C-alpha positions as CSV (number, residue, x, y, z in Angstrom):
1,M,16.3,-115.0,-42.9
2,N,15.8,-116.9,-46.2
3,D,16.0,-113.7,-48.3
4,G,19.1,-112.3,-46.4
5,L,22.6,-112.0,-47.7
6,K,24.4,-115.3,-47.7
7,V,28.0,-116.1,-48.6
8,S,30.2,-119.2,-49.0
9,I,33.9,-119.0,-49.9
10,L,34.0,-121.9,-52.3
11,A,37.8,-121.7,-52.8
12,S,40.4,-119.2,-51.8
13,G,44.2,-119.4,-52.4
14,S,47.0,-119.0,-54.9
15,T,45.7,-122.1,-56.8
16,G,42.1,-120.8,-57.4
17,N,39.4,-118.4,-56.2
18,V,35.6,-118.6,-56.3
19,T,33.0,-117.0,-53.9
20,Y,29.3,-117.6,-53.9
21,I,26.8,-114.9,-52.8
22,E,23.0,-115.3,-52.6
23,T,20.0,-113.0,-51.9
24,G,16.3,-113.7,-52.3
25,Q,16.5,-112.7,-56.0
26,H,20.1,-113.5,-57.1
27,K,22.7,-116.2,-56.9
28,V,26.1,-114.9,-58.1
29,L,29.8,-115.9,-58.2
30,V,32.9,-113.8,-57.9
31,D,35.7,-115.3,-60.0
32,A,36.0,-118.8,-61.5
33,G,39.6,-119.7,-60.9
34,L,39.2,-123.5,-60.9
35,S,38.0,-126.0,-63.5
36,G,34.3,-125.9,-64.3
37,K,33.9,-129.4,-62.9
38,K,35.5,-128.5,-59.6
39,I,33.3,-125.4,-59.2
40,E,30.2,-127.4,-59.9
41,A,31.3,-129.9,-57.2
42,L,32.0,-127.1,-54.7
43,M,28.5,-125.7,-55.4
44,A,27.0,-129.1,-54.8
45,S,28.8,-129.4,-51.5
46,I,26.8,-126.4,-50.2
47,G,23.6,-127.7,-51.7
48,K,23.6,-125.3,-54.7
49,S,23.6,-125.6,-58.4
50,M,25.4,-123.6,-61.2
51,S,22.1,-123.8,-63.1
52,D,20.7,-121.2,-60.6
53,V,23.6,-118.8,-60.8
54,D,22.7,-115.7,-62.8
55,A,25.8,-113.6,-62.6
56,L,29.6,-114.0,-62.5
57,F,31.8,-111.0,-61.5
58,V,35.4,-111.2,-62.6
59,T,38.1,-109.3,-60.7
60,H,41.0,-109.7,-63.2
61,E,42.5,-111.9,-65.8
62,H,45.0,-114.0,-63.8
63,S,44.3,-117.8,-64.2
64,D,43.5,-118.4,-60.5
65,H,40.5,-116.0,-61.0
66,R,39.3,-116.6,-64.6
67,K,40.2,-120.2,-65.4
68,A,36.6,-121.4,-66.0
69,V,34.9,-118.1,-67.0
70,G,34.4,-119.2,-70.6
71,I,33.6,-122.8,-69.7
72,L,30.8,-121.7,-67.3
73,A,29.4,-119.1,-69.7
74,R,29.1,-121.6,-72.5
75,R,27.7,-124.3,-70.2
76,Y,25.2,-122.0,-68.6
77,P,23.6,-119.6,-71.0
78,Q,21.7,-117.8,-68.3
79,L,25.0,-116.6,-66.8
80,N,25.7,-112.9,-67.2
81,V,29.5,-112.2,-66.9
82,Y,30.6,-108.8,-65.6
83,A,34.2,-107.4,-65.9
84,N,35.7,-104.1,-66.9
85,K,37.1,-103.4,-70.3
86,G,40.7,-103.9,-69.4
87,T,39.9,-107.3,-67.9
88,W,37.8,-108.4,-70.9
89,D,40.6,-107.4,-73.3
90,A,43.2,-109.2,-71.2
91,M,41.1,-112.4,-70.9
92,G,40.7,-112.3,-74.7
93,T,41.2,-115.7,-76.3
94,K,42.3,-117.3,-73.0
95,I,38.7,-117.9,-72.1
96,G,37.4,-118.8,-75.6
97,E,34.1,-117.6,-77.0
98,V,31.5,-115.9,-74.7
99,A,28.2,-115.0,-76.3
100,T,27.8,-111.3,-76.8
101,E,24.6,-111.2,-74.8
102,Q,26.4,-112.7,-71.8
103,K,29.2,-110.2,-71.8
104,N,28.7,-107.1,-69.6
105,L,31.0,-104.1,-69.0
106,F,31.3,-103.1,-65.3
107,A,33.6,-100.1,-65.0
108,P,35.7,-99.5,-61.9
109,D,34.4,-97.3,-59.1
110,T,30.7,-97.6,-60.1
111,T,27.7,-99.3,-58.6
112,L,25.5,-101.9,-60.4
113,S,21.9,-102.5,-59.2
114,L,20.5,-105.9,-59.8
115,G,17.1,-106.0,-58.2
116,D,17.7,-106.6,-54.5
117,L,21.5,-106.6,-54.9
118,D,23.8,-103.6,-55.3
119,V,27.3,-104.3,-56.4
120,E,30.0,-101.7,-56.0
121,S,33.3,-102.0,-57.9
122,F,36.6,-100.5,-56.8
123,S,40.1,-100.5,-58.3
124,V,43.1,-102.1,-56.6
125,S,46.9,-102.1,-57.1
126,H,47.9,-105.4,-58.7
127,D,49.9,-106.5,-61.7
128,A,46.9,-107.1,-63.9
129,A,45.4,-105.1,-66.7
130,E,42.6,-103.3,-64.8
131,P,42.1,-105.2,-61.5
132,Q,39.0,-104.4,-59.4
133,F,37.1,-106.0,-56.5
134,Y,33.6,-105.8,-55.2
135,S,31.4,-104.8,-52.3
136,F,27.9,-106.4,-52.2
137,H,25.0,-104.7,-50.5
138,H,21.6,-106.2,-49.7
139,A,18.9,-105.3,-47.1
140,G,21.3,-103.1,-45.1
141,K,24.1,-105.8,-45.0
142,S,27.4,-105.7,-46.9
143,F,30.1,-108.1,-47.9
144,V,33.5,-107.0,-49.3
145,I,36.1,-109.0,-51.2
146,L,39.6,-107.6,-51.2
147,T,42.5,-109.8,-52.3
148,D,45.3,-109.4,-55.0
149,T,46.5,-105.9,-54.1
150,G,49.9,-104.7,-53.0
151,Y,48.6,-102.0,-50.8
152,V,45.2,-100.5,-49.8
153,S,44.6,-96.9,-50.6
154,E,42.7,-94.4,-48.5
155,H,40.1,-94.3,-51.2
156,V,39.6,-98.1,-51.0
157,E,39.5,-98.0,-47.2
158,G,36.8,-95.4,-47.4
159,T,34.8,-97.5,-49.9
160,I,34.9,-100.7,-47.9
161,K,34.7,-99.3,-44.3
162,D,32.5,-101.0,-41.7
163,A,31.1,-103.9,-43.8
164,D,29.3,-106.7,-42.1
165,A,31.8,-109.3,-43.4
166,Y,35.1,-109.3,-45.4
167,L,37.1,-111.7,-47.4
168,M,40.6,-110.2,-46.8
169,E,43.9,-111.1,-48.3
170,C,46.6,-112.7,-46.1
171,N,48.7,-114.0,-48.9
172,H,52.1,-114.6,-47.4
173,D,54.2,-114.7,-44.3
174,L,57.1,-112.3,-44.9
175,E,59.8,-114.6,-43.5
176,M,58.5,-117.7,-45.4
177,L,58.5,-115.7,-48.6
178,R,62.0,-114.2,-48.0
179,Q,63.5,-117.6,-47.1
180,G,61.5,-119.6,-49.7
181,S,62.4,-121.0,-53.1
182,Y,60.9,-118.2,-55.3
183,S,63.2,-116.3,-57.5
184,W,64.2,-112.8,-56.4
185,P,62.2,-111.1,-59.1
186,L,59.1,-113.0,-58.1
187,K,59.6,-112.2,-54.5
188,Q,60.0,-108.5,-55.4
189,R,56.8,-108.7,-57.4
190,I,54.8,-110.2,-54.5
191,L,56.2,-107.7,-52.0
192,G,55.7,-104.7,-54.3
193,E,52.9,-102.2,-54.5
194,R,51.3,-104.2,-57.3
195,G,51.7,-107.6,-55.5
196,H,49.9,-109.1,-52.6
197,L,49.1,-108.3,-48.9
198,S,51.1,-110.2,-46.3
199,N,49.5,-111.5,-43.1
200,E,50.6,-108.3,-41.4
201,D,49.3,-106.1,-44.2
202,G,45.9,-107.9,-44.0
203,A,45.7,-107.3,-40.2
204,E,46.6,-103.7,-40.6
205,T,43.9,-103.2,-43.3
206,M,41.3,-104.9,-41.1
207,M,42.1,-102.7,-38.2
208,D,41.7,-99.6,-40.4
209,V,38.3,-100.6,-41.9
210,L,36.3,-102.8,-39.6
211,G,33.5,-101.2,-37.5
212,N,30.6,-102.0,-35.3
213,H,28.8,-103.8,-38.0
214,T,31.7,-106.2,-38.8
215,K,31.0,-109.7,-37.5
216,R,33.0,-112.0,-39.8
217,I,36.4,-111.7,-41.5
218,F,37.5,-114.5,-43.8
219,L,41.3,-114.8,-44.2
220,G,41.8,-115.4,-47.9
221,H,44.1,-116.0,-50.8
222,L,46.8,-117.7,-48.8
223,S,49.9,-118.7,-50.8
224,Q,50.4,-122.4,-51.1
225,E,54.2,-121.9,-50.9
226,N,54.6,-119.0,-48.6
227,N,52.0,-119.3,-45.9
228,I,50.3,-121.7,-43.5
229,K,46.7,-121.3,-42.4
230,S,47.5,-121.5,-38.7
231,L,50.3,-119.0,-39.0
232,A,48.1,-116.5,-40.9
233,H,45.3,-116.9,-38.2
234,L,47.8,-116.5,-35.3
235,T,49.5,-113.5,-36.9
236,V,46.2,-111.6,-37.5
237,T,44.8,-112.6,-34.1
238,S,47.9,-111.5,-32.3
239,M,48.2,-108.1,-34.0
240,M,44.5,-107.3,-33.6
241,T,44.4,-108.5,-30.0
242,N,47.4,-106.4,-29.2
243,H,45.6,-103.4,-30.5
244,D,42.5,-104.2,-28.3
245,Y,40.3,-105.5,-31.0
246,G,37.8,-108.1,-29.7
247,V,38.8,-111.1,-31.8
248,G,36.4,-113.9,-31.1
249,H,34.0,-111.6,-29.2
250,D,33.1,-108.7,-31.3
251,F,33.8,-110.5,-34.6
252,Q,35.0,-113.9,-35.8
253,L,38.2,-114.6,-37.8
254,L,37.5,-117.5,-40.2
255,D,39.9,-119.6,-42.3
256,T,39.4,-120.4,-46.0
257,D,40.6,-123.4,-48.1
258,P,41.9,-123.7,-51.6
259,D,39.7,-126.7,-52.4
260,K,36.9,-126.9,-49.8
261,A,33.9,-124.6,-49.5
262,S,33.2,-122.8,-46.3
263,D,29.7,-123.1,-44.7
264,L,27.0,-120.9,-46.3
265,Y,26.9,-118.0,-43.8
266,A,24.0,-115.5,-43.3
267,I,25.8,-112.2,-43.2
């Protein structure tokens, strides 16, 4: 079990996103949307150190995903940073200098092999330059991260089908968003095809993609203003149960936090 695929959702939400993934040969992060100091503290809370992390995969240039990318790269020279060209260009001066030898291009809809870890990138529909998310494969197990998308295409569904575990977006409750304090243009952005998945959208996507291998689903990227953890969990549970999915039996639904790491799970 020591060299299996392990995952901790260090932080997930509208205020910042970081995920830790480990195999026998690699320790990697997906996104760095908090301060460097906070990410180091979250790593320490699961008994890990940034000094051992060898790769950082960036999904897109929004601050809640790239805030500490430059800071961590400068602080930890062993860190290889991966993003596509559109994201590198969009991050630009926002992240400061990153050494040329640490910068790596990772095009959408391709697979990168790093020893015992294969990483598959796929494009999503979000209001960023060239947003992409990732599916991680190791020793017959797979873990998919899918947040920050207004809808999920059939191509993406095919790419991520029947993973062992998912971090799936449940950004907002529709009624909370509609009744909330956000401006109408911002509400339209969130609800649009380049916005975010609602609790209901997340549940629908999970019902389309989960399979017999799926054992854990983390509910992620909840809006601080337009969602509540218990409401997201209840909505997804109710919808999936009503469609005869074995919530709590065939698979677990797990909550995430914006500032507290999940347990380190063996996938």
